[in-house]
C-alpha positions in Angstrom: 0.1 0.0 -0.1 1.4 3.4 -1.1 1.4 6.3 1.4 2.4 9.9 1.3 3.8 11.5 4.4 4.4 15.3 4.7 6.2 16.8 7.5 8.0 19.9 8.6 10.8 20.7 10.9 13.1 23.4 11.9 16.8 23.2 11.7 18.7 23.9 14.9 21.5 25.5 12.9 21.8 27.2 9.6 22.3 24.6 6.9 24.8 25.4 4.2 24.4 24.4 0.6 27.2 21.7 1.1 25.2 20.4 4.1 22.0 20.1 1.9 23.9 18.2 -0.7 25.3 15.8 1.8 21.8 15.2 3.2 20.5 14.8 -0.2 23.1 12.3 -1.3 22.7 10.2 1.9 18.8 10.3 1.4 19.1 9.1 -2.3 21.2 6.2 -1.3 18.9 5.1 1.7 15.6 5.8 -0.3 16.5 4.2 -3.5 17.0 0.8 -1.8 13.6 1.0 -0.3 11.9 2.5 -3.3 11.0 5.7 -1.2 10.6 8.8 -3.3 9.9 12.4 -2.4 10.9 16.0 -2.3 12.8 18.1 0.3 12.4 21.8 0.5 14.6 24.0 2.6 14.2 27.8 3.3 15.1 30.0 6.2 15.9 27.0 8.4 12.5 25.4 7.6 12.4 21.9 6.2 9.3 20.8 4.4 9.4 17.2 3.0 7.2 14.7 1.2 8.0 11.0 1.4 6.1 8.5 -0.8 6.4 4.8 -0.9 5.2 1.5 1.0 3.8 2.3 4.5 6.5 0.4 6.4 9.5 2.0 4.4 8.0 5.6 4.7 7.3 5.1 8.4 11.0 3.8 9.1 12.3 6.6 7.0 10.4 9.2 8.8 11.3 7.8 12.4 15.0 7.9 11.3 14.6 11.6 10.1 12.6 12.7 13.2 15.2 11.4 15.6 18.0 13.3 13.7 19.4 15.8 16.2 19.8 18.4 13.5 15.9 18.8 13.6 13.6 20.4 16.0 9.9 20.8 16.2 9.3 17.9 13.7 5.4 18.0 12.9 3.6 15.5 10.8 1.2 17.5 8.7 -0.4 14.6 6.7 -0.1 10.9 6.3 -2.4 9.5 3.4 -2.9 6.4 1.3 -2.3 7.3 -2.3 -2.8 5.6 -5.6 0.2 7.4 -7.4 3.4 9.2 -6.4 3.8 12.9 -7.0 7.6 12.4 -7.4 8.0 8.9 -9.0 11.5 9.4 -10.2 13.0 11.3 -7.3 14.6 8.9 -4.7 15.0 12.2 -3.1 15.7 15.7 -4.5 15.4 19.1 -3.0 14.1 22.6 -3.8 16.1 25.4 -2.5 14.6 28.7 -2.9 14.1 32.2 -1.4 10.6 31.9 0.0 10.1 35.5 0.5 7.4 37.1 -1.9 7.6 34.0 -4.2 4.5 33.9 -6.4 3.7 30.2 -5.4 4.3 30.9 -1.6 2.0 34.0 -1.7 -0.8 31.6 -2.7 -0.3 29.6 0.5 0.9 32.2 2.9 -0.8 35.1 4.6 2.4 37.1 5.0 4.3 36.3 1.8 6.8 34.2 3.8 7.5 30.5 3.6 6.3 29.4 6.9 5.2 25.7 6.5 4.1 25.5 10.2 1.2 27.5 9.1 0.0 24.9 6.5 -2.8 22.6 7.2 -3.0 19.3 5.5 -5.1 20.5 2.6 -2.6 23.5 2.0 0.5 21.2 2.2 -1.0 18.8 -0.4 -2.0 21.6 -2.7 1.4 23.2 -2.5 3.1 19.8 -3.2 0.8 19.2 -6.2 1.6 22.6 -7.6 5.4 22.0 -7.2 5.0 18.7 -8.9 2.9 20.1 -11.7 5.3 23.0 -12.2 8.3 20.6 -12.2 6.5 18.2 -14.8 5.7 21.3 -17.1 9.2 22.6 -16.9 10.6 19.3 -17.8 8.3 18.8 -20.7 9.1 22.2 -22.1 12.9 21.5 -22.3 15.1 18.8 -23.6 16.9 18.5 -20.3 15.3 19.2 -16.8 15.1 22.8 -15.7 16.8 23.7 -12.6 14.2 24.1 -9.8 16.3 27.0 -8.4 15.5 29.1 -11.4 11.8 28.8 -10.9 11.8 29.3 -7.1 14.2 32.1 -6.9 12.8 35.5 -6.5 
């Protein structure tokens, strides 16, 4: 049975681009062996992540992440059975962006800032679907995948 888990957390320390790349590479290795897919978003010390896969594998992945001492305030926003993955080809990838006054963020934020703790389950899912849709459209429009940074940067 496929599930999608969405959580947010706050980084105890600033995370550099090198740190994010290291997290991403380790996640890709761990997730690929378990067929867990998803997306990690980071901005202003907020992590927003979607994990998709078989229930047991997603649960184990989330438990490992939530016990990571680099995270604080880890909150599960949504956990649902799904019929299809939003990120079927991503063992894990991340979207780094400036969340201030970003057009997409403005649709989901009252103050124009990326503050995922304000998301309810419906908003988090809608935001993820929009990210997946934007990614799919940008990849169809070009021969090679478009950098996610280019469409999220202000």
